[in-house]
C-alpha positions in Angstrom: -2.8 17.3 58.4 -0.9 14.1 59.1 -3.2 12.3 56.7 -2.5 14.8 53.9 1.3 14.5 54.4 1.0 10.7 54.3 -1.1 10.8 51.1 1.5 13.1 49.5 4.4 10.8 50.4 2.5 7.8 49.1 1.7 9.6 45.8 5.3 10.7 45.5 6.6 7.2 46.0 4.1 5.8 43.5 5.2 8.4 40.9 8.8 7.6 41.5 8.1 3.9 41.1 6.3 4.6 37.8 9.1 6.7 36.5 11.7 4.1 37.4 9.6 1.4 35.6 9.5 3.4 32.4 13.0 3.2 30.9 14.4 5.5 28.3 17.0 4.4 25.8 18.8 7.0 23.7 21.0 6.1 20.8 23.5 7.9 18.4 25.0 6.4 15.3 28.3 4.7 15.7 29.4 6.3 12.5 32.4 5.5 10.2 30.6 2.6 8.6 30.3 0.7 11.9 27.5 -1.7 12.4 24.6 -0.3 14.5 22.4 -3.4 14.5 23.4 -4.7 17.9 22.9 -1.4 19.7 19.5 -0.9 18.0 18.3 -4.3 19.0 19.6 -3.9 22.6 17.7 -0.6 23.0 14.5 -2.1 21.7 15.0 -5.2 24.0 15.3 -2.9 27.0 12.8 -0.2 26.2 10.4 -1.7 23.7 8.0 -2.9 26.4 6.7 0.0 28.5 9.6 2.3 27.6 10.8 5.1 25.3 13.5 4.7 22.7 15.0 7.8 21.2 17.2 7.7 18.0 19.2 10.9 17.6 19.7 12.1 14.0 22.1 10.5 11.6 22.5 7.2 9.8 22.3 3.9 11.6 23.9 1.0 9.6 21.8 -2.1 9.7 23.4 -5.3 8.4 20.9 -8.1 9.3 17.2 -8.7 9.7 15.6 -7.0 12.6 12.3 -7.3 14.6 11.0 -4.7 17.0 8.5 -6.1 19.5 6.8 -3.0 20.9 4.3 -3.0 23.7 2.9 0.1 25.4 6.0 2.0 24.1 7.1 4.9 21.9 10.0 5.2 19.5 11.3 8.6 18.3 13.3 7.9 15.2 15.1 11.1 14.2 17.5 9.3 12.0 17.6 6.7 9.2 18.0 2.9 9.4 20.2 2.3 6.4 20.1 -1.3 5.2 23.3 -2.5 3.6 23.0 -3.0 -0.2 24.5 -6.5 0.0 22.1 -8.0 -2.5 23.5 -11.6 -2.4 23.2 -11.6 1.4 19.6 -10.4 1.4 18.5 -12.8 -1.3 19.6 -15.7 0.9 16.3 -17.0 2.4 18.1 -17.5 5.8 18.7 -13.8 6.1 15.1 -12.5 5.9 11.8 -13.2 7.5 8.9 -14.8 5.6 6.0 -13.6 7.7 3.9 -12.2 4.7 2.2 -15.3 3.5 0.9 -14.0 0.2 3.3 -14.7 -2.6 5.9 -15.8 0.0 7.4 -12.3 0.3 10.6 -11.5 2.3 11.1 -8.9 5.0 14.2 -7.5 6.6 12.5 -5.3 9.2 9.4 -6.3 11.1 7.4 -4.3 13.7 5.0 -6.3 15.9 3.3 -5.8 19.2 0.5 -3.6 20.5 -0.2 -0.1 21.8 2.9 1.6 20.3 3.9 4.6 18.4 6.9 5.1 16.1 7.4 8.7 15.1 10.1 9.6 12.6 9.3 13.4 12.8 9.8 13.9 9.1 13.6 13.6 9.7 13.9 9.8 9.8 12.8 6.4 8.6 14.5 3.8 6.3 17.1 4.1 3.7 16.7 1.1 1.4 19.7 1.7 -0.9 17.5 0.6 -3.7 19.5 2.0 -6.6 21.9 -0.9 -6.4 18.9 -3.3 -6.4 17.2 -1.7 -9.4 20.4 -1.8 -11.5 21.0 -5.5 -10.4 17.6 -6.4 -11.7 18.1 -4.9 -15.1 20.3 -7.9 -15.8 18.7 -10.5 -13.5 15.2 -12.0 -13.6 12.8 -11.1 -10.9 9.5 -12.7 -9.7 7.2 -12.7 -6.7 8.8 -14.5 -3.8 12.4 -14.2 -5.1 13.6 -12.7 -1.9 13.6 -9.0 -2.5 12.9 -7.5 0.9 9.9 -5.4 1.9 11.3 -2.2 3.5 8.9 -2.0 6.4 6.6 -4.8 7.5 4.0 -4.6 10.3 3.0 -8.1 11.3 0.4 -9.0 14.0 0.4 -5.5 15.2 -2.6 -4.0 17.1 -3.3 -0.4 18.1 -0.1 1.0 16.6 0.8 4.3 14.9 3.5 4.9 12.4 3.9 8.7 12.0 5.8 11.1 9.8 7.9 8.3 8.3 10.1 8.3 5.1 11.3 5.4 3.1 13.8 6.1 0.4 14.9 3.8 -2.3 13.0 0.7 -1.2 14.3 -2.3 -3.1 10.8 -3.8 -3.5 7.5 -3.1 -1.6 7.8 0.0 0.5 5.3 -1.2 3.2 3.2 -4.2 4.0 0.8 -4.7 6.8 -0.2 -8.3 7.5 -2.5 -10.0 10.1 -2.9 -6.7 12.0 -5.7 -4.6 13.5 -6.4 -1.0 14.3 -3.2 0.6 12.9 -2.7 4.2 11.7 -0.1 5.4 9.3 -0.1 9.1 9.7 2.3 10.6 7.2 4.3 8.3 4.9 6.8 9.2 2.2 7.9 6.5 -0.2 10.4 7.6 -2.9 11.8 5.1 -5.4 13.1 7.6 -7.9 15.9 6.3 -10.1 19.0 8.5 -9.8 21.2 6.8 -12.4 20.9 8.5 -15.8 22.1 5.2 -17.5 18.8 3.6 -16.4 16.5 6.6 -17.1 13.0 5.4 -17.9 13.5 1.9 -16.5 10.4 0.7 -14.6 11.3 -0.2 -11.1 8.9 -2.7 -9.4 8.0 -1.0 -6.1 4.7 -0.7 -4.2 3.6 1.9 -1.7 1.8 -0.5 0.6 0.2 -3.9 0.5 -2.6 -4.6 3.0 -3.3 -8.3 3.7 -5.4 -10.1 6.3 -5.8 -6.8 8.2 -8.7 -4.9 9.6 -9.3 -1.2 10.6 -6.2 0.3 8.9 -5.9 4.1 8.2 -3.5 5.5 5.6 -3.3 9.3 6.0 -1.2 11.7 4.1 0.9 9.5 1.8 3.2 10.6 -0.9 4.4 7.7 -3.1 6.8 7.6 -6.1 6.9 4.1 -7.4 6.9 1.8 -10.4 4.0 -0.5 -9.6 0.9 -0.2 -7.4 0.7 2.9 -5.3 -1.7 1.2 -2.8 -2.6 -2.5 -3.2 -5.6 -3.7 -1.2 -5.1 -7.5 -1.1 -7.1 -10.4 0.3 -9.0 -10.2 3.6 -8.5 -6.4 4.0 -11.4 -4.9 5.7 -12.3 -1.4 7.0 -9.4 0.3 5.1 -9.4 4.1 5.0 -7.0 6.1 2.8 -7.1 9.9 2.7 -4.9 12.5 1.1 -2.8 10.2 -1.0 -0.5 11.3 -3.9 0.7 8.6 -6.3 3.5 9.6 -8.6 3.9 7.2 -11.5 3.3 3.5 -11.4 0.1 1.4 -11.9 -2.3 3.3 -9.7 -4.4 2.0 -6.8 -5.1 -1.7 -7.0 -7.6 -4.0 -5.4 -6.1 -7.4 -5.8 -5.0 -9.5 -7.2 -7.6 -11.6 -5.6 -8.4 -15.3 -6.0 -4.8 -16.4 -6.5 -5.1 -19.2 -4.0 -7.6 -21.9 -4.9 -8.0 -23.2 -1.3 -8.6 -19.7 0.2 -11.3 -17.1 0.1 -10.4 -13.5 -0.4 -12.6 -10.8 1.2 -12.2 -7.1 0.7 -14.9 -5.0 2.3 -15.6 -1.5 3.6 -12.8 0.5 1.9 -12.9 4.3 1.6 -10.5 6.3 -0.6 -10.7 10.0 -0.4 -8.7 13.0 -1.8 -6.5 11.0 -4.2 -4.1 12.4 -6.8 -2.5 10.2 -9.5 0.2 12.1 -11.3 2.3 11.2 -14.4 6.0 11.9 -14.0 8.8 12.7 -16.4 9.4 9.5 -18.2 13.1 9.8 -17.3 12.1 9.2 -13.8 9.1 6.8 -14.2 7.8 5.8 -17.6 4.2 5.0 -16.7 1.0 6.1 -15.0 -1.1 3.1 -16.0 -4.4 3.3 -14.0 -6.3 5.5 -11.7 -8.1 2.8 -9.7 -8.3 -0.8 -10.8 -9.7 -4.1 -9.6 -8.3 -7.5 -10.6 -8.9 -11.1 -9.8 -7.5 -14.4 -11.1 -9.8 -16.4 -13.2 -11.5 -19.7 -12.3 -8.8 -22.1 -13.5 -5.6 -23.0 -11.8 -2.5 -22.2 -13.8 0.6 -23.2 -11.8 1.0 -22.5 -8.1 1.7 -19.3 -6.1 3.7 -17.1 -5.8 4.0 -16.7 -9.5 1.0 -18.7 -10.6 -2.4 -19.7 -9.2 -6.1 -18.9 -9.7 -9.4 -20.6 -8.9 -9.9 -18.8 -5.6 -13.2 -17.4 -4.4 -14.5 -14.5 -2.3 -15.8 -10.9 -2.9 -15.0 -7.2 -2.8 -17.8 -4.9 -1.9 -18.7 -1.6 -0.3 -15.7 0.3 -1.8 -15.8 4.1 -2.4 -13.3 6.2 -4.3 -14.1 9.9 -4.0 -12.4 13.1 -4.9 -10.0 11.5 -7.3 -7.8 13.7 -9.6 -6.0 12.1 -12.5 -3.1 13.5 -14.5 -2.7 11.8 -17.9 -3.3 8.3 -16.8 -3.7 5.5 -19.4 -7.0 4.0 -18.0 -8.8 5.9 -15.2 -11.0 3.0 -14.1 -10.5 -0.7 -14.9 -12.0 -3.9 -13.6 -10.9 -7.3 -15.0 -11.1 -10.9 -13.7 -8.6 -12.7 -16.0 -5.3 -12.1 -14.2 -2.8 -14.9 -15.1 -5.5 -16.6 -17.3 -5.8 -18.1 -20.7 -8.6 -17.9 -23.3 -10.1 -21.2 -22.5 -10.0 -20.9 -18.7 -13.0 -21.1 -16.5 -14.5 -17.8 -15.5 -13.8 -16.3 -12.1 -16.3 -16.9 -9.3 -15.0 -14.0 -7.2 -17.5 -11.2 -7.1 -17.1 -7.4 -7.2 -20.1 -5.2 -6.1 -21.0 -2.1 -4.3 -18.3 0.0 -6.0 -18.9 3.8 -5.8 -17.0 6.4 -7.8 -17.6 10.0 -6.8 -16.2 13.3 -8.0 -13.5 12.2 -10.4 -11.7 14.8 -12.5 -8.5 15.3 -14.6 -7.2 13.8 -17.8 -6.6 10.5 -19.6 -4.1 9.8 -22.3 -6.6 7.7 -24.3 -10.3 7.8 -24.8 -11.1 4.6 -22.7 -12.3 6.1 -19.5 -14.1 3.2 -17.9 -13.3 -0.5 -18.7 -15.4 -2.8 -16.5 -15.1 -6.4 -17.6 -16.6 -8.7 -15.0 -16.8 -12.5 -15.0 -19.8 -14.1 -16.7 -20.1 -16.3 -13.6 -20.0 -13.5 -11.1 -21.7 -10.4 -12.5 -20.7 -7.1 -10.9 -23.6 -5.3 -9.2 -24.3 -2.1 -7.4 -21.8 0.1 -9.3 -22.5 3.8 -9.1 -21.0 7.0 -10.6 -21.5 10.6 -9.5 -19.6 13.5 -10.8 -17.3 11.5 -13.2 -15.7 14.2 -15.3 -12.4 13.0 -16.8 -11.3 14.5 -20.1 -10.0 12.6 -23.1 -7.6 13.9 -25.8 -9.0 16.6 -28.1 -11.0 15.2 -30.9 -11.6 11.8 -29.4 -14.9 10.5 -28.1 -14.9 9.0 -24.6 -15.4 5.2 -24.4 -17.1 3.3 -21.6 -17.0 -0.5 -21.6 -19.2 -2.5 -19.2 -19.5 -6.3 -19.4 -21.5 -8.5 -17.1 -22.2 -5.5 -14.8 -25.1 -3.5 -13.4 -24.6 0.2 -12.6 -26.3 3.5 -11.8 -25.0 7.0 -12.7 -26.2 10.2 -11.2 -25.3 13.9 -11.6 -23.3 15.2 -8.7 -25.7 18.1 -7.9 -28.1 20.6 -9.4 -25.3 22.8 -10.8 -24.2 20.2 -13.3 -27.6 18.4 -13.7 -28.0 19.2 -17.4 -24.4 18.4 -18.4 -24.5 15.4 -16.0 -27.6 13.9 -17.6 -26.2 14.3 -21.1 -23.0 12.6 -20.1 -24.8 9.8 -18.3 -27.1 9.2 -21.3 -23.9 8.7 -23.4 -22.4 6.5 -20.7 -25.5 4.3 -20.5 -25.6 4.0 -24.2 -22.0 3.0 -24.5 -22.3 0.6 -21.6 -25.4 -1.1 -23.0 -23.5 -1.7 -26.3 -20.8 -3.6 -24.4 -23.0 -5.5 -21.9 -23.1 -9.2 -22.4 
């Protein structure tokens, strides 16, 4: 009996000690235009390691760059972090981070650490106040590395989860994950819809996410309205999985651009895209839906220096699958080219694409060019396969398939469409042979 009582008391003391060592920080917005940055950073400093931080609903005014270092902790973000639209302030390089190496991009909010979860519960996230930015850049030049901030950057994060998160009016890239491993994004809304009728139809340069130097990244249940790449899988991205992604407007899903840095090797490997929708919007909201999925690399010559120039880099992209892809009036469903930033007399790219698999594609294209694969003469594309590729062209037009310096296989999806599939594939093979160099 005495031993049991002693064990109970020891267990109770241990539980009390654990509870006392797991702090909880709860915040409410200060309101009335007051600056919430200090209280947010203080809460993360106290509870970001081994603790729990709770943001009540509302708007938190953020006026300067901010890092959350999270280790063995959870953040419940029920409100929005609203970053001041002081464009001149943010374009000053001293006021942002430059942790994303590629193209020298700027960040105003960085999450780093390990074994953490940030859950915005579909009621919170980031307000980027991008409308002011988009209007500013209708009269100002813009280029990679000019200081426009990424809305949310994960940098050197391991075993983290971003859940049920919304980012509204991102000024530039919505997300970037760099130099990270084993991270899950489970529910992400990026909405860069222009709300000013004076600028209707103006293309806003915004990305859903760029992955860079990262491994084992899952992108689940994404909804992205943007003016550029919906997803961009950049150099040294491996074991990337994207499932149930809706892209509204923009340039589609990109692999690249690769080979921009002559002294570096870009590797993209083991990427799986599944259940993807690419939807054209009203041109008053977003004027283009350029591609379905496309692959691009710089050519073999060096033209200027990054972030706006470059070329001559090496590497490869292989073992990439895009399945269950539905297209709504895209310009070019599938495109591969290796002349980004190049000129007619440049050296061919030495970066290779291979092991590309396209399964169960459907929907519509605005033109008749369904497949445009133009690989480098110095780095032939190999191991390209098609199965169930059934995208419609405008009435009265014949589908066109271009294949240069490439090897491919095409197969019917199953017995139900074997006859039609074989007829389509004969046509595809014939068209591709005509364009093979």
